[in-house]
MIPANU-987988 format. One record per residue (C-alpha): residue number from 1; residue in three letters; x, y negated, z. Coordinates in pm, whole numbers. Example, Ala and Ser with C-alpha at 12.3 -4.5 7.8 and 13.67 -1.06 7.14 Angstrom:
residues 2
<lumgu 1,"ALA",<1230,450,780>>,
<lumgu 2,"SER",<1367,106,714>>,
This chain:
residues 351
<lumgu 1,"MET",<-326,-1112,1263>>,
<lumgu 2,"ARG",<-327,-1148,885>>,
<lumgu 3,"ILE",<-193,-857,677>>,
<lumgu 4,"ALA",<-145,-861,298>>,
<lumgu 5,"THR",<-25,-643,15>>,
<lumgu 6,"PHE",<110,-800,-305>>,
<lumgu 7,"ASN",<244,-623,-611>>,
<lumgu 8,"VAL",<457,-897,-771>>,
<lumgu 9,"ARG",<515,-712,-1099>>,
<lumgu 10,"ASN",<882,-670,-1183>>,
<lumgu 11,"LEU",<1027,-951,-965>>,
<lumgu 12,"ILE",<1392,-988,-1075>>,
<lumgu 13,"THR",<1631,-1277,-1124>>,
<lumgu 14,"PRO",<1654,-1427,-1472>>,
<lumgu 15,"GLY",<1869,-1269,-1742>>,
<lumgu 16,"GLU",<1842,-910,-1607>>,
<lumgu 17,"LYS",<1694,-608,-1778>>,
<lumgu 18,"ILE",<1486,-319,-1638>>,
<lumgu 19,"TYR",<1386,26,-1760>>,
<lumgu 20,"PHE",<1453,59,-2134>>,
<lumgu 21,"GLY",<1409,-309,-2219>>,
<lumgu 22,"LYS",<1649,-458,-2469>>,
<lumgu 23,"ASN",<1584,-815,-2360>>,
<lumgu 24,"PRO",<1601,-975,-2015>>,
<lumgu 25,"VAL",<1268,-976,-1829>>,
<lumgu 26,"TYR",<1267,-1349,-1761>>,
<lumgu 27,"THR",<1416,-1661,-1902>>,
<lumgu 28,"GLU",<1507,-1936,-1660>>,
<lumgu 29,"ALA",<1183,-2115,-1744>>,
<lumgu 30,"GLU",<967,-1804,-1696>>,
<lumgu 31,"TYR",<1144,-1727,-1369>>,
<lumgu 32,"ALA",<1078,-2074,-1235>>,
<lumgu 33,"GLU",<706,-2039,-1330>>,
<lumgu 34,"LYS",<678,-1696,-1171>>,
<lumgu 35,"THR",<849,-1788,-842>>,
<lumgu 36,"TRP",<631,-2097,-814>>,
<lumgu 37,"TRP",<314,-1900,-880>>,
<lumgu 38,"ILE",<403,-1635,-622>>,
<lumgu 39,"GLY",<498,-1908,-372>>,
<lumgu 40,"GLN",<160,-2074,-411>>,
<lumgu 41,"ARG",<-16,-1749,-336>>,
<lumgu 42,"LEU",<196,-1704,-22>>,
<lumgu 43,"ILE",<84,-2047,99>>,
<lumgu 44,"GLU",<-283,-1958,32>>,
<lumgu 45,"MET",<-253,-1620,208>>,
<lumgu 46,"ASN",<-78,-1756,519>>,
<lumgu 47,"ALA",<-21,-1393,621>>,
<lumgu 48,"ASP",<181,-1266,918>>,
<lumgu 49,"VAL",<295,-948,748>>,
<lumgu 50,"ILE",<314,-904,369>>,
<lumgu 51,"GLY",<404,-585,189>>,
<lumgu 52,"PHE",<553,-648,-160>>,
<lumgu 53,"GLN",<589,-391,-440>>,
<lumgu 54,"GLU",<796,-404,-759>>,
<lumgu 55,"VAL",<1083,-601,-613>>,
<lumgu 56,"TRP",<1409,-552,-805>>,
<lumgu 57,"ARG",<1611,-824,-643>>,
<lumgu 58,"VAL",<1553,-945,-280>>,
<lumgu 59,"GLU",<1708,-1279,-378>>,
<lumgu 60,"ALA",<1414,-1333,-614>>,
<lumgu 61,"LEU",<1178,-1298,-317>>,
<lumgu 62,"HIS",<1373,-1549,-125>>,
<lumgu 63,"ASP",<1349,-1785,-425>>,
<lumgu 64,"CYS",<971,-1757,-413>>,
<lumgu 65,"LEU",<973,-1868,-48>>,
<lumgu 66,"ARG",<1223,-2149,-118>>,
<lumgu 67,"GLU",<1015,-2274,-406>>,
<lumgu 68,"VAL",<734,-2372,-171>>,
<lumgu 69,"GLY",<929,-2446,146>>,
<lumgu 70,"LEU",<858,-2121,330>>,
<lumgu 71,"GLU",<1216,-1999,357>>,
<lumgu 72,"ASP",<1223,-2064,730>>,
<lumgu 73,"GLU",<882,-1908,795>>,
<lumgu 74,"TYR",<958,-1537,721>>,
<lumgu 75,"ASP",<1220,-1270,763>>,
<lumgu 76,"ILE",<1238,-1033,464>>,
<lumgu 77,"TYR",<1317,-665,490>>,
<lumgu 78,"GLY",<1411,-516,156>>,
<lumgu 79,"ARG",<1700,-402,-62>>,
<lumgu 80,"ASP",<1800,-442,-425>>,
<lumgu 81,"ALA",<1714,-174,-677>>,
<lumgu 82,"PRO",<2021,49,-715>>,
<lumgu 83,"ASP",<1971,75,-1091>>,
<lumgu 84,"ARG",<1741,-27,-1374>>,
<lumgu 85,"PHE",<1493,254,-1299>>,
<lumgu 86,"ALA",<1450,239,-922>>,
<lumgu 87,"VAL",<1219,-48,-828>>,
<lumgu 88,"GLN",<1181,-112,-453>>,
<lumgu 89,"VAL",<932,-244,-196>>,
<lumgu 90,"ALA",<997,-521,62>>,
<lumgu 91,"THR",<815,-650,366>>,
<lumgu 92,"ALA",<803,-1008,493>>,
<lumgu 93,"VAL",<727,-1078,861>>,
<lumgu 94,"ARG",<650,-1416,1006>>,
<lumgu 95,"LYS",<932,-1534,1230>>,
<lumgu 96,"GLY",<868,-1540,1599>>,
<lumgu 97,"THR",<741,-1184,1616>>,
<lumgu 98,"GLY",<945,-897,1752>>,
<lumgu 99,"ARG",<1031,-609,1526>>,
<lumgu 100,"SER",<1253,-305,1505>>,
<lumgu 101,"GLU",<1503,-212,1239>>,
<lumgu 102,"ALA",<1351,-114,907>>,
<lumgu 103,"VAL",<1355,255,817>>,
<lumgu 104,"TRP",<1357,376,456>>,
<lumgu 105,"HIS",<1200,710,363>>,
<lumgu 106,"GLN",<1345,847,41>>,
<lumgu 107,"LYS",<1323,1219,108>>,
<lumgu 108,"PHE",<1002,1410,186>>,
<lumgu 109,"PRO",<970,1583,523>>,
<lumgu 110,"GLU",<1146,1922,519>>,
<lumgu 111,"ASP",<820,2116,543>>,
<lumgu 112,"ALA",<669,1938,240>>,
<lumgu 113,"ARG",<690,2241,12>>,
<lumgu 114,"PHE",<427,2271,-259>>,
<lumgu 115,"LEU",<408,2644,-308>>,
<lumgu 116,"LYS",<122,2887,-370>>,
<lumgu 117,"ARG",<223,3246,-441>>,
<lumgu 118,"ARG",<34,3484,-669>>,
<lumgu 119,"THR",<-156,3743,-465>>,
<lumgu 120,"ASP",<-417,4012,-525>>,
<lumgu 121,"HIS",<-680,3747,-467>>,
<lumgu 122,"SER",<-543,3471,-689>>,
<lumgu 123,"THR",<-456,3470,-1056>>,
<lumgu 124,"TYR",<-204,3189,-1049>>,
<lumgu 125,"HIS",<129,3085,-902>>,
<lumgu 126,"MET",<227,2725,-823>>,
<lumgu 127,"ASP",<571,2600,-720>>,
<lumgu 128,"VAL",<619,2224,-749>>,
<lumgu 129,"HIS",<975,2105,-691>>,
<lumgu 130,"ILE",<940,1746,-572>>,
<lumgu 131,"ASP",<1127,1639,-258>>,
<lumgu 132,"ASN",<1149,1258,-275>>,
<lumgu 133,"PHE",<938,948,-327>>,
<lumgu 134,"SER",<961,779,-666>>,
<lumgu 135,"ARG",<985,448,-476>>,
<lumgu 136,"PRO",<1122,471,-123>>,
<lumgu 137,"LEU",<874,411,163>>,
<lumgu 138,"LEU",<950,124,403>>,
<lumgu 139,"GLU",<860,166,771>>,
<lumgu 140,"LEU",<877,-130,1011>>,
<lumgu 141,"ARG",<757,-173,1369>>,
<lumgu 142,"VAL",<629,-526,1454>>,
<lumgu 143,"LYS",<537,-673,1792>>,
<lumgu 144,"PRO",<253,-923,1732>>,
<lumgu 145,"LYS",<284,-1258,1903>>,
<lumgu 146,"ARG",<-55,-1203,2072>>,
<lumgu 147,"ARG",<-4,-1146,2445>>,
<lumgu 148,"GLY",<-77,-790,2552>>,
<lumgu 149,"ALA",<-82,-650,2199>>,
<lumgu 150,"ALA",<108,-330,2135>>,
<lumgu 151,"GLU",<362,-282,1862>>,
<lumgu 152,"VAL",<216,-203,1517>>,
<lumgu 153,"THR",<394,28,1276>>,
<lumgu 154,"PHE",<368,-74,908>>,
<lumgu 155,"PHE",<429,154,614>>,
<lumgu 156,"ASN",<482,-17,280>>,
<lumgu 157,"ALA",<422,228,-5>>,
<lumgu 158,"HIS",<426,226,-387>>,
<lumgu 159,"LEU",<321,567,-516>>,
<lumgu 160,"LYS",<371,709,-869>>,
<lumgu 161,"SER",<168,528,-1130>>,
<lumgu 162,"LYS",<-89,681,-1365>>,
<lumgu 163,"ARG",<141,627,-1659>>,
<lumgu 164,"PRO",<218,962,-1825>>,
<lumgu 165,"ILE",<559,1102,-1742>>,
<lumgu 166,"GLU",<772,1135,-2053>>,
<lumgu 167,"LEU",<828,1498,-2146>>,
<lumgu 168,"ASP",<1165,1647,-2218>>,
<lumgu 169,"ALA",<1293,1680,-2577>>,
<lumgu 170,"PRO",<1195,2043,-2637>>,
<lumgu 171,"GLU",<826,1975,-2546>>,
<lumgu 172,"LYS",<824,1639,-2728>>,
<lumgu 173,"ARG",<941,1801,-3049>>,
<lumgu 174,"LYS",<673,2072,-3060>>,
<lumgu 175,"LEU",<369,1892,-2914>>,
<lumgu 176,"PRO",<144,1641,-3090>>,
<lumgu 177,"PHE",<137,1305,-2920>>,
<lumgu 178,"GLU",<-213,1353,-2777>>,
<lumgu 179,"ASP",<-111,1680,-2602>>,
<lumgu 180,"GLU",<207,1521,-2481>>,
<lumgu 181,"GLN",<11,1243,-2321>>,
<lumgu 182,"ALA",<-233,1483,-2156>>,
<lumgu 183,"ILE",<48,1688,-1998>>,
<lumgu 184,"GLY",<240,1371,-1899>>,
<lumgu 185,"SER",<-67,1237,-1721>>,
<lumgu 186,"ALA",<-110,1568,-1540>>,
<lumgu 187,"LEU",<253,1554,-1423>>,
<lumgu 188,"SER",<202,1198,-1298>>,
<lumgu 189,"THR",<-101,1307,-1100>>,
<lumgu 190,"VAL",<89,1598,-949>>,
<lumgu 191,"ARG",<375,1372,-846>>,
<lumgu 192,"ARG",<146,1106,-698>>,
<lumgu 193,"SER",<-48,1369,-506>>,
<lumgu 194,"ALA",<279,1520,-372>>,
<lumgu 195,"GLU",<395,1174,-258>>,
<lumgu 196,"ALA",<55,1119,-92>>,
<lumgu 197,"ALA",<84,1450,92>>,
<lumgu 198,"ALA",<439,1371,207>>,
<lumgu 199,"LEU",<325,1029,333>>,
<lumgu 200,"ARG",<35,1193,510>>,
<lumgu 201,"MET",<277,1439,681>>,
<lumgu 202,"ILE",<485,1147,807>>,
<lumgu 203,"LEU",<170,978,936>>,
<lumgu 204,"ASN",<55,1296,1112>>,
<lumgu 205,"ASP",<385,1305,1297>>,
<lumgu 206,"ARG",<339,939,1402>>,
<lumgu 207,"MET",<-32,938,1484>>,
<lumgu 208,"LEU",<-129,1268,1639>>,
<lumgu 209,"GLY",<-196,1249,2009>>,
<lumgu 210,"ASN",<-115,880,2069>>,
<lumgu 211,"ASP",<-269,536,2050>>,
<lumgu 212,"GLU",<-4,372,1830>>,
<lumgu 213,"PRO",<-160,118,1585>>,
<lumgu 214,"ILE",<-67,211,1226>>,
<lumgu 215,"VAL",<-106,16,903>>,
<lumgu 216,"VAL",<-36,157,556>>,
<lumgu 217,"LEU",<-34,-101,278>>,
<lumgu 218,"GLY",<74,-111,-80>>,
<lumgu 219,"ASP",<6,0,-434>>,
<lumgu 220,"LEU",<-116,361,-405>>,
<lumgu 221,"ASN",<-201,362,-780>>,
<lumgu 222,"ASP",<-543,515,-736>>,
<lumgu 223,"ASP",<-887,417,-603>>,
<lumgu 224,"TYR",<-998,464,-245>>,
<lumgu 225,"LEU",<-1205,776,-318>>,
<lumgu 226,"SER",<-946,943,-539>>,
<lumgu 227,"VAL",<-794,1266,-427>>,
<lumgu 228,"SER",<-444,1119,-373>>,
<lumgu 229,"THR",<-565,821,-169>>,
<lumgu 230,"THR",<-792,1035,53>>,
<lumgu 231,"ILE",<-492,1256,122>>,
<lumgu 232,"VAL",<-323,944,261>>,
<lumgu 233,"THR",<-628,824,461>>,
<lumgu 234,"GLY",<-720,1164,596>>,
<lumgu 235,"ASP",<-1079,1079,488>>,
<lumgu 236,"PRO",<-1220,973,827>>,
<lumgu 237,"SER",<-1590,922,889>>,
<lumgu 238,"TYR",<-1744,574,907>>,
<lumgu 239,"LYS",<-2027,461,1138>>,
<lumgu 240,"LEU",<-2314,365,913>>,
<lumgu 241,"PHE",<-2608,357,1157>>,
<lumgu 242,"GLU",<-2648,270,1523>>,
<lumgu 243,"ALA",<-2719,624,1645>>,
<lumgu 244,"SER",<-2405,755,1477>>,
<lumgu 245,"ARG",<-2146,898,1724>>,
<lumgu 246,"VAL",<-1853,807,1499>>,
<lumgu 247,"GLY",<-1584,635,1709>>,
<lumgu 248,"ALA",<-1779,694,2033>>,
<lumgu 249,"ARG",<-1570,997,2131>>,
<lumgu 250,"GLU",<-1220,1109,2056>>,
<lumgu 251,"SER",<-1171,1329,1756>>,
<lumgu 252,"LYS",<-885,1457,1547>>,
<lumgu 253,"SER",<-1037,1288,1243>>,
<lumgu 254,"GLY",<-1030,953,1421>>,
<lumgu 255,"ASP",<-684,1011,1572>>,
<lumgu 256,"LEU",<-531,1085,1233>>,
<lumgu 257,"GLY",<-762,890,999>>,
<lumgu 258,"LEU",<-687,560,822>>,
<lumgu 259,"TYR",<-979,322,753>>,
<lumgu 260,"SER",<-981,130,424>>,
<lumgu 261,"VAL",<-1015,-245,450>>,
<lumgu 262,"GLN",<-1192,-222,110>>,
<lumgu 263,"MET",<-1462,-8,268>>,
<lumgu 264,"LEU",<-1489,-225,582>>,
<lumgu 265,"LYS",<-1546,-523,354>>,
<lumgu 266,"GLN",<-1789,-347,125>>,
<lumgu 267,"TYR",<-2014,-244,412>>,
<lumgu 268,"ARG",<-2068,-618,466>>,
<lumgu 269,"SER",<-2099,-715,100>>,
<lumgu 270,"LEU",<-2396,-741,-134>>,
<lumgu 271,"ARG",<-2188,-645,-438>>,
<lumgu 272,"ASN",<-1842,-513,-520>>,
<lumgu 273,"ILE",<-1606,-783,-639>>,
<lumgu 274,"HIS",<-1304,-636,-458>>,
<lumgu 275,"TYR",<-1096,-507,-746>>,
<lumgu 276,"THR",<-717,-533,-786>>,
<lumgu 277,"HIS",<-648,-404,-1133>>,
<lumgu 278,"ILE",<-803,-408,-1482>>,
<lumgu 279,"PHE",<-696,-161,-1750>>,
<lumgu 280,"LYS",<-889,-111,-2076>>,
<lumgu 281,"ASN",<-1176,-312,-1918>>,
<lumgu 282,"ARG",<-1190,-61,-1632>>,
<lumgu 283,"ILE",<-1209,-242,-1298>>,
<lumgu 284,"GLU",<-1060,-54,-1004>>,
<lumgu 285,"VAL",<-876,-91,-676>>,
<lumgu 286,"LEU",<-518,37,-669>>,
<lumgu 287,"ASP",<-382,-180,-388>>,
<lumgu 288,"HIS",<-487,-96,-33>>,
<lumgu 289,"ILE",<-459,-181,332>>,
<lumgu 290,"LEU",<-537,121,548>>,
<lumgu 291,"VAL",<-560,95,927>>,
<lumgu 292,"SER",<-573,343,1212>>,
<lumgu 293,"GLU",<-853,369,1469>>,
<lumgu 294,"GLN",<-691,95,1671>>,
<lumgu 295,"PHE",<-827,-146,1403>>,
<lumgu 296,"TYR",<-1168,22,1359>>,
<lumgu 297,"ASP",<-1453,-175,1516>>,
<lumgu 298,"HIS",<-1649,126,1640>>,
<lumgu 299,"SER",<-1361,318,1794>>,
<lumgu 300,"LEU",<-1321,344,2168>>,
<lumgu 301,"LYS",<-947,297,2106>>,
<lumgu 302,"ARG",<-994,-33,1919>>,
<lumgu 303,"GLN",<-732,-301,1985>>,
<lumgu 304,"TRP",<-795,-524,1681>>,
<lumgu 305,"ALA",<-1142,-612,1543>>,
<lumgu 306,"PHE",<-1192,-656,1173>>,
<lumgu 307,"ARG",<-1278,-1017,1083>>,
<lumgu 308,"ASP",<-1266,-1027,706>>,
<lumgu 309,"ALA",<-1083,-929,383>>,
<lumgu 310,"PHE",<-990,-1148,91>>,
<lumgu 311,"TYR",<-906,-1059,-271>>,
<lumgu 312,"TRP",<-710,-1281,-508>>,
<lumgu 313,"ASN",<-795,-1139,-851>>,
<lumgu 314,"ASP",<-900,-1424,-1079>>,
<lumgu 315,"HIS",<-561,-1418,-1248>>,
<lumgu 316,"LEU",<-632,-1066,-1378>>,
<lumgu 317,"ASP",<-863,-1212,-1640>>,
<lumgu 318,"ASP",<-575,-1413,-1788>>,
<lumgu 319,"HIS",<-408,-1116,-1964>>,
<lumgu 320,"GLY",<-176,-1333,-2165>>,
<lumgu 321,"ASN",<-9,-1476,-1854>>,
<lumgu 322,"ALA",<39,-1153,-1657>>,
<lumgu 323,"HIS",<412,-1156,-1742>>,
<lumgu 324,"VAL",<472,-1451,-1512>>,
<lumgu 325,"THR",<189,-1385,-1264>>,
<lumgu 326,"THR",<110,-1023,-1194>>,
<lumgu 327,"ASP",<-123,-750,-1323>>,
<lumgu 328,"HIS",<-238,-663,-971>>,
<lumgu 329,"GLY",<-474,-839,-732>>,
<lumgu 330,"ILE",<-363,-943,-384>>,
<lumgu 331,"VAL",<-538,-806,-74>>,
<lumgu 332,"LEU",<-542,-973,266>>,
<lumgu 333,"ALA",<-708,-846,585>>,
<lumgu 334,"GLU",<-768,-1048,898>>,
<lumgu 335,"PHE",<-804,-898,1244>>,
<lumgu 336,"ASP",<-879,-1049,1588>>,
<lumgu 337,"TYR",<-711,-913,1895>>,
<lumgu 338,"ARG",<-1020,-778,2066>>,
<lumgu 339,"PRO",<-963,-457,2268>>,
<lumgu 340,"ILE",<-1287,-264,2297>>,
<lumgu 341,"LYS",<-1264,-228,2673>>,
<lumgu 342,"ARG",<-1230,-602,2723>>,
<lumgu 343,"ALA",<-1522,-661,2486>>,
<lumgu 344,"ILE",<-1742,-415,2681>>,
<lumgu 345,"GLU",<-1648,-582,3013>>,
<lumgu 346,"GLU",<-1728,-925,2880>>,
<lumgu 347,"ALA",<-2063,-802,2742>>,
<lumgu 348,"SER",<-2149,-658,3084>>,
<lumgu 349,"GLU",<-2073,-983,3255>>,
<lumgu 350,"ILE",<-2307,-1166,3013>>,
<lumgu 351,"VAL",<-2587,-922,3084>>,
């Protein structure tokens, strides 16, 4: 099973505007170049499930498939942006697999209240009023074609970016630009962390006390070890030496944790070339594939074994062409259906 995440950067049909732009995002010529470029990457990936971010028009995604003759290879689950400020995600699934109806999560869980009252032991009060995702979360259950494999639940996410949130007029009038940017960045971090916590609460509800395979993929807009991303992963432990007991027994950390494909790849690598974004010459990973213990090699609940991960990021060095390519790298992870119990039985037969 090959799983990918792909931020396509403002994919919209030609002649349309987004955000506060005065001019259309793409001319006909630029659109043709962009859809062709995306289509070529889809051919190279040959993925079974692809999570896309920054999709404004689903028709544009279909055009990418048609451009390279893949229109009959995938079903697309997505929806058009309702306005110029509400970019969406979409998920493509290879035809021939079983899947359930897509579910969109716009609102946070009811218990996601970010409140800390002032008490005799604390000198501060916090009350953050955020109750929805900036970009709706897309949940989709997929039945792999592999015989005997259980359904896998995919969550396609695009969390709030690091871009500073624009302050309201009263604050903008009285603050110097540098202070405005500092506060705007703090607000972005708060919102991204709140979205990460809401996503984690949804995952807790899905994962606790069962063996359901879960994959979270998408643009989380922060590195793997950032606070917001570790909120999503649950920060599980990794087995780094033979005597380690990680995965050898059931634990709440393993039951709820998500393992980063980036980390699984890095533990096999001699150097880190697995970046997906460059900003001000700062290389980082914003795009992730996170998998539950059913995909972790050392777990006694493993169903899928990690084979490899691939990163398409050469185009990030061509800054002048990012308008028609994308400013994010593409991540693909490959897993073999290899239940741990079957592997143990086969190893015993060999001995």
